[in-house]
ChimeraX commands (.cxc) that place a marker at each C-alpha (Angstrom):
marker #1 position 46.11,-12.42,-42.96 radius 0.5
marker #1 position 42.64,-13.89,-42.77 radius 0.5
marker #1 position 39.35,-12.06,-42.47 radius 0.5
marker #1 position 38.38,-13.83,-39.22 radius 0.5
marker #1 position 37.70,-10.45,-37.66 radius 0.5
marker #1 position 34.79,-10.02,-40.10 radius 0.5
marker #1 position 32.94,-12.99,-38.58 radius 0.5
marker #1 position 30.31,-12.05,-36.00 radius 0.5
marker #1 position 31.80,-13.17,-32.65 radius 0.5
marker #1 position 28.34,-13.11,-31.02 radius 0.5
marker #1 position 27.11,-16.04,-33.11 radius 0.5
marker #1 position 28.76,-18.46,-30.69 radius 0.5
marker #1 position 28.87,-17.81,-26.98 radius 0.5
marker #1 position 29.55,-19.71,-23.78 radius 0.5
marker #1 position 28.41,-16.71,-21.71 radius 0.5
marker #1 position 25.11,-15.97,-23.47 radius 0.5
marker #1 position 23.26,-19.18,-22.42 radius 0.5
marker #1 position 23.90,-18.31,-18.75 radius 0.5
marker #1 position 22.41,-14.86,-19.24 radius 0.5
marker #1 position 19.47,-16.24,-21.23 radius 0.5
marker #1 position 18.76,-18.81,-18.52 radius 0.5
marker #1 position 18.73,-16.11,-15.84 radius 0.5
marker #1 position 16.44,-13.96,-17.98 radius 0.5
marker #1 position 14.10,-16.89,-18.60 radius 0.5
marker #1 position 13.97,-17.78,-14.91 radius 0.5
marker #1 position 13.27,-14.15,-13.98 radius 0.5
marker #1 position 10.47,-14.14,-16.57 radius 0.5
marker #1 position 8.94,-17.21,-14.91 radius 0.5
marker #1 position 9.06,-15.48,-11.52 radius 0.5
marker #1 position 7.51,-12.37,-13.10 radius 0.5
marker #1 position 4.67,-14.62,-14.30 radius 0.5
marker #1 position 4.08,-15.67,-10.69 radius 0.5
marker #1 position 3.71,-11.99,-9.78 radius 0.5
marker #1 position 1.40,-11.37,-12.74 radius 0.5
marker #1 position -0.74,-14.39,-11.78 radius 0.5
marker #1 position -0.97,-12.95,-8.25 radius 0.5
marker #1 position -1.79,-9.49,-9.64 radius 0.5
marker #1 position 1.32,-7.93,-8.17 radius 0.5
marker #1 position 1.83,-5.39,-10.91 radius 0.5
marker #1 position 4.98,-3.46,-11.74 radius 0.5
marker #1 position 7.34,-5.62,-9.71 radius 0.5
marker #1 position 10.60,-6.92,-11.16 radius 0.5
marker #1 position 12.06,-10.12,-9.71 radius 0.5
marker #1 position 15.42,-8.34,-9.46 radius 0.5
marker #1 position 13.98,-5.96,-6.84 radius 0.5
marker #1 position 12.64,-8.53,-4.40 radius 0.5
marker #1 position 15.85,-9.11,-2.45 radius 0.5
marker #1 position 16.12,-5.40,-1.72 radius 0.5
marker #1 position 12.46,-5.14,-0.71 radius 0.5
marker #1 position 12.81,-8.11,1.63 radius 0.5
marker #1 position 16.07,-6.76,3.05 radius 0.5
marker #1 position 14.41,-3.41,3.78 radius 0.5
marker #1 position 11.46,-5.17,5.43 radius 0.5
marker #1 position 13.67,-7.20,7.73 radius 0.5
marker #1 position 16.41,-4.67,8.49 radius 0.5
marker #1 position 14.48,-1.43,8.23 radius 0.5
marker #1 position 15.34,1.72,6.32 radius 0.5
marker #1 position 18.91,1.87,4.99 radius 0.5
marker #1 position 21.03,4.27,3.04 radius 0.5
marker #1 position 21.75,3.34,-0.56 radius 0.5
marker #1 position 25.28,2.43,0.50 radius 0.5
marker #1 position 24.05,0.16,3.30 radius 0.5
marker #1 position 21.50,-1.51,1.03 radius 0.5
marker #1 position 24.08,-1.99,-1.74 radius 0.5
marker #1 position 26.54,-3.57,0.67 radius 0.5
marker #1 position 23.87,-5.82,2.16 radius 0.5
marker #1 position 23.01,-7.34,-1.25 radius 0.5
marker #1 position 26.55,-7.13,-2.64 radius 0.5
marker #1 position 26.13,-4.77,-5.57 radius 0.5
marker #1 position 27.74,-1.45,-6.40 radius 0.5
marker #1 position 26.49,1.84,-5.01 radius 0.5
marker #1 position 25.84,3.00,-8.58 radius 0.5
marker #1 position 23.84,-0.12,-9.40 radius 0.5
marker #1 position 21.80,0.26,-6.22 radius 0.5
marker #1 position 21.20,3.94,-6.87 radius 0.5
marker #1 position 19.75,3.07,-10.29 radius 0.5
marker #1 position 17.67,0.28,-8.78 radius 0.5
marker #1 position 16.30,2.51,-6.04 radius 0.5
marker #1 position 15.36,5.13,-8.63 radius 0.5
marker #1 position 13.45,2.53,-10.64 radius 0.5
marker #1 position 11.77,1.07,-7.54 radius 0.5
marker #1 position 10.85,4.57,-6.37 radius 0.5
marker #1 position 9.35,5.41,-9.78 radius 0.5
marker #1 position 7.31,2.17,-9.60 radius 0.5
marker #1 position 6.08,3.05,-6.10 radius 0.5
marker #1 position 7.84,0.31,-4.11 radius 0.5
marker #1 position 10.23,2.48,-2.08 radius 0.5
marker #1 position 10.69,6.09,-1.08 radius 0.5
marker #1 position 13.65,8.03,0.23 radius 0.5
marker #1 position 13.46,9.96,3.47 radius 0.5
marker #1 position 15.88,12.20,5.35 radius 0.5
marker #1 position 18.61,10.32,7.16 radius 0.5
marker #1 position 20.42,11.06,10.39 radius 0.5
marker #1 position 21.93,14.20,8.92 radius 0.5
marker #1 position 21.01,16.53,6.07 radius 0.5
marker #1 position 23.45,14.84,3.68 radius 0.5
marker #1 position 22.08,11.32,3.93 radius 0.5
marker #1 position 18.89,9.69,2.78 radius 0.5
marker #1 position 17.36,6.42,3.81 radius 0.5
marker #1 position 15.43,4.07,1.55 radius 0.5
marker #1 position 12.25,2.63,3.01 radius 0.5
marker #1 position 9.29,0.59,1.82 radius 0.5
marker #1 position 6.08,2.26,0.74 radius 0.5
marker #1 position 2.64,1.10,1.83 radius 0.5
marker #1 position 2.36,-0.61,-1.56 radius 0.5
marker #1 position 5.44,-2.70,-0.78 radius 0.5
marker #1 position 4.39,-3.36,2.81 radius 0.5
marker #1 position 1.09,-4.73,1.49 radius 0.5
marker #1 position 2.82,-7.50,-0.51 radius 0.5
marker #1 position 6.16,-8.08,1.21 radius 0.5
marker #1 position 4.87,-11.09,3.15 radius 0.5
marker #1 position 3.82,-12.66,-0.15 radius 0.5
marker #1 position 7.23,-11.84,-1.62 radius 0.5
marker #1 position 8.93,-13.67,1.25 radius 0.5
marker #1 position 6.71,-16.69,0.51 radius 0.5
marker #1 position 7.64,-16.49,-3.18 radius 0.5
marker #1 position 11.34,-16.25,-2.26 radius 0.5
marker #1 position 11.11,-19.41,-0.15 radius 0.5
marker #1 position 9.14,-21.23,-2.86 radius 0.5
marker #1 position 11.66,-20.18,-5.51 radius 0.5
marker #1 position 14.60,-21.33,-3.38 radius 0.5
marker #1 position 12.87,-24.68,-2.83 radius 0.5
marker #1 position 12.15,-25.01,-6.56 radius 0.5
marker #1 position 15.80,-24.29,-7.40 radius 0.5
marker #1 position 16.92,-26.86,-4.82 radius 0.5
marker #1 position 14.55,-29.35,-6.46 radius 0.5
marker #1 position 16.06,-28.60,-9.88 radius 0.5
marker #1 position 19.57,-28.98,-8.45 radius 0.5
marker #1 position 18.61,-32.42,-7.14 radius 0.5
marker #1 position 17.57,-33.42,-10.65 radius 0.5
marker #1 position 20.81,-32.50,-12.39 radius 0.5
marker #1 position 24.20,-34.19,-12.09 radius 0.5
marker #1 position 26.16,-30.99,-11.42 radius 0.5
marker #1 position 24.19,-28.49,-9.31 radius 0.5
marker #1 position 24.30,-24.80,-10.17 radius 0.5
marker #1 position 25.49,-23.91,-6.66 radius 0.5
marker #1 position 28.51,-26.17,-7.22 radius 0.5
marker #1 position 29.14,-24.59,-10.62 radius 0.5
marker #1 position 29.14,-21.15,-9.00 radius 0.5
marker #1 position 31.56,-22.24,-6.25 radius 0.5
marker #1 position 33.86,-23.87,-8.82 radius 0.5
marker #1 position 33.84,-20.76,-11.03 radius 0.5
marker #1 position 34.52,-18.55,-8.00 radius 0.5
marker #1 position 37.50,-20.75,-7.11 radius 0.5
marker #1 position 38.82,-20.56,-10.68 radius 0.5
marker #1 position 38.47,-16.76,-10.60 radius 0.5
marker #1 position 40.35,-16.61,-7.30 radius 0.5
marker #1 position 43.19,-18.46,-8.99 radius 0.5
marker #1 position 43.15,-16.01,-11.93 radius 0.5
marker #1 position 40.66,-13.21,-12.45 radius 0.5
marker #1 position 38.42,-12.85,-15.46 radius 0.5
marker #1 position 40.11,-9.51,-16.12 radius 0.5
marker #1 position 43.53,-11.21,-16.27 radius 0.5
marker #1 position 42.21,-13.94,-18.55 radius 0.5
marker #1 position 40.62,-11.44,-20.94 radius 0.5
marker #1 position 43.55,-9.02,-21.07 radius 0.5
marker #1 position 45.98,-11.90,-21.66 radius 0.5
marker #1 position 44.02,-12.93,-24.74 radius 0.5
marker #1 position 43.64,-9.36,-25.93 radius 0.5
marker #1 position 47.42,-8.82,-25.67 radius 0.5
marker #1 position 47.88,-11.40,-28.41 radius 0.5
marker #1 position 45.03,-10.20,-30.63 radius 0.5
marker #1 position 46.07,-7.76,-33.36 radius 0.5
marker #1 position 42.49,-6.49,-33.63 radius 0.5
marker #1 position 42.75,-5.17,-30.05 radius 0.5
marker #1 position 46.14,-3.48,-30.37 radius 0.5
marker link #1:1,2 radius 0.2
marker link #1:2,3 radius 0.2
marker link #1:3,4 radius 0.2
marker link #1:4,5 radius 0.2
marker link #1:5,6 radius 0.2
marker link #1:6,7 radius 0.2
marker link #1:7,8 radius 0.2
marker link #1:8,9 radius 0.2
marker link #1:9,10 radius 0.2
marker link #1:10,11 radius 0.2
marker link #1:11,12 radius 0.2
marker link #1:12,13 radius 0.2
marker link #1:13,14 radius 0.2
marker link #1:14,15 radius 0.2
marker link #1:15,16 radius 0.2
marker link #1:16,17 radius 0.2
marker link #1:17,18 radius 0.2
marker link #1:18,19 radius 0.2
marker link #1:19,20 radius 0.2
marker link #1:20,21 radius 0.2
marker link #1:21,22 radius 0.2
marker link #1:22,23 radius 0.2
marker link #1:23,24 radius 0.2
marker link #1:24,25 radius 0.2
marker link #1:25,26 radius 0.2
marker link #1:26,27 radius 0.2
marker link #1:27,28 radius 0.2
marker link #1:28,29 radius 0.2
marker link #1:29,30 radius 0.2
marker link #1:30,31 radius 0.2
marker link #1:31,32 radius 0.2
marker link #1:32,33 radius 0.2
marker link #1:33,34 radius 0.2
marker link #1:34,35 radius 0.2
marker link #1:35,36 radius 0.2
marker link #1:36,37 radius 0.2
marker link #1:37,38 radius 0.2
marker link #1:38,39 radius 0.2
marker link #1:39,40 radius 0.2
marker link #1:40,41 radius 0.2
marker link #1:41,42 radius 0.2
marker link #1:42,43 radius 0.2
marker link #1:43,44 radius 0.2
marker link #1:44,45 radius 0.2
marker link #1:45,46 radius 0.2
marker link #1:46,47 radius 0.2
marker link #1:47,48 radius 0.2
marker link #1:48,49 radius 0.2
marker link #1:49,50 radius 0.2
marker link #1:50,51 radius 0.2
marker link #1:51,52 radius 0.2
marker link #1:52,53 radius 0.2
marker link #1:53,54 radius 0.2
marker link #1:54,55 radius 0.2
marker link #1:55,56 radius 0.2
marker link #1:56,57 radius 0.2
marker link #1:57,58 radius 0.2
marker link #1:58,59 radius 0.2
marker link #1:59,60 radius 0.2
marker link #1:60,61 radius 0.2
marker link #1:61,62 radius 0.2
marker link #1:62,63 radius 0.2
marker link #1:63,64 radius 0.2
marker link #1:64,65 radius 0.2
marker link #1:65,66 radius 0.2
marker link #1:66,67 radius 0.2
marker link #1:67,68 radius 0.2
marker link #1:68,69 radius 0.2
marker link #1:69,70 radius 0.2
marker link #1:70,71 radius 0.2
marker link #1:71,72 radius 0.2
marker link #1:72,73 radius 0.2
marker link #1:73,74 radius 0.2
marker link #1:74,75 radius 0.2
marker link #1:75,76 radius 0.2
marker link #1:76,77 radius 0.2
marker link #1:77,78 radius 0.2
marker link #1:78,79 radius 0.2
marker link #1:79,80 radius 0.2
marker link #1:80,81 radius 0.2
marker link #1:81,82 radius 0.2
marker link #1:82,83 radius 0.2
marker link #1:83,84 radius 0.2
marker link #1:84,85 radius 0.2
marker link #1:85,86 radius 0.2
marker link #1:86,87 radius 0.2
marker link #1:87,88 radius 0.2
marker link #1:88,89 radius 0.2
marker link #1:89,90 radius 0.2
marker link #1:90,91 radius 0.2
marker link #1:91,92 radius 0.2
marker link #1:92,93 radius 0.2
marker link #1:93,94 radius 0.2
marker link #1:94,95 radius 0.2
marker link #1:95,96 radius 0.2
marker link #1:96,97 radius 0.2
marker link #1:97,98 radius 0.2
marker link #1:98,99 radius 0.2
marker link #1:99,100 radius 0.2
marker link #1:100,101 radius 0.2
marker link #1:101,102 radius 0.2
marker link #1:102,103 radius 0.2
marker link #1:103,104 radius 0.2
marker link #1:104,105 radius 0.2
marker link #1:105,106 radius 0.2
marker link #1:106,107 radius 0.2
marker link #1:107,108 radius 0.2
marker link #1:108,109 radius 0.2
marker link #1:109,110 radius 0.2
marker link #1:110,111 radius 0.2
marker link #1:111,112 radius 0.2
marker link #1:112,113 radius 0.2
marker link #1:113,114 radius 0.2
marker link #1:114,115 radius 0.2
marker link #1:115,116 radius 0.2
marker link #1:116,117 radius 0.2
marker link #1:117,118 radius 0.2
marker link #1:118,119 radius 0.2
marker link #1:119,120 radius 0.2
marker link #1:120,121 radius 0.2
marker link #1:121,122 radius 0.2
marker link #1:122,123 radius 0.2
marker link #1:123,124 radius 0.2
marker link #1:124,125 radius 0.2
marker link #1:125,126 radius 0.2
marker link #1:126,127 radius 0.2
marker link #1:127,128 radius 0.2
marker link #1:128,129 radius 0.2
marker link #1:129,130 radius 0.2
marker link #1:130,131 radius 0.2
marker link #1:131,132 radius 0.2
marker link #1:132,133 radius 0.2
marker link #1:133,134 radius 0.2
marker link #1:134,135 radius 0.2
marker link #1:135,136 radius 0.2
marker link #1:136,137 radius 0.2
marker link #1:137,138 radius 0.2
marker link #1:138,139 radius 0.2
marker link #1:139,140 radius 0.2
marker link #1:140,141 radius 0.2
marker link #1:141,142 radius 0.2
marker link #1:142,143 radius 0.2
marker link #1:143,144 radius 0.2
marker link #1:144,145 radius 0.2
marker link #1:145,146 radius 0.2
marker link #1:146,147 radius 0.2
marker link #1:147,148 radius 0.2
marker link #1:148,149 radius 0.2
marker link #1:149,150 radius 0.2
marker link #1:150,151 radius 0.2
marker link #1:151,152 radius 0.2
marker link #1:152,153 radius 0.2
marker link #1:153,154 radius 0.2
marker link #1:154,155 radius 0.2
marker link #1:155,156 radius 0.2
marker link #1:156,157 radius 0.2
marker link #1:157,158 radius 0.2
marker link #1:158,159 radius 0.2
marker link #1:159,160 radius 0.2
marker link #1:160,161 radius 0.2
marker link #1:161,162 radius 0.2
marker link #1:162,163 radius 0.2
marker link #1:163,164 radius 0.2
marker link #1:164,165 radius 0.2
marker link #1:165,166 radius 0.2
view
């Protein structure tokens, strides 16, 4: 038996560069906000703020479904955005529900956020035109591969043969 299990598996990663690229791109967008003196805004909140501006107040469930994330993830996001002053929750149609809506702070910059969104989309399209295999195609190809066999199935298959897992 070898001591392969002692080696740090995080030293080499196919997944990590994707995550680092996303983090770096978000940091560049955050710089745009800092340059514009839009303080306390995370790039990962902008889709929700724009969605609320264009569709009006929504429950956490409605907002989560509209941007395709989990209710739990959206609940955490709304809490963070509320703490930063971008959204507030108000009573919904009945006593059990709450709606998320923009604050005056968000309303004051949402038009600029829509402009940034369009500029970012155009910049990404420009980058895609410069590379031989566009990111949007990569995403579609990965989605197709995952439809053929899920990531869960691929991982558990490998774990079944790994004595360190069992």
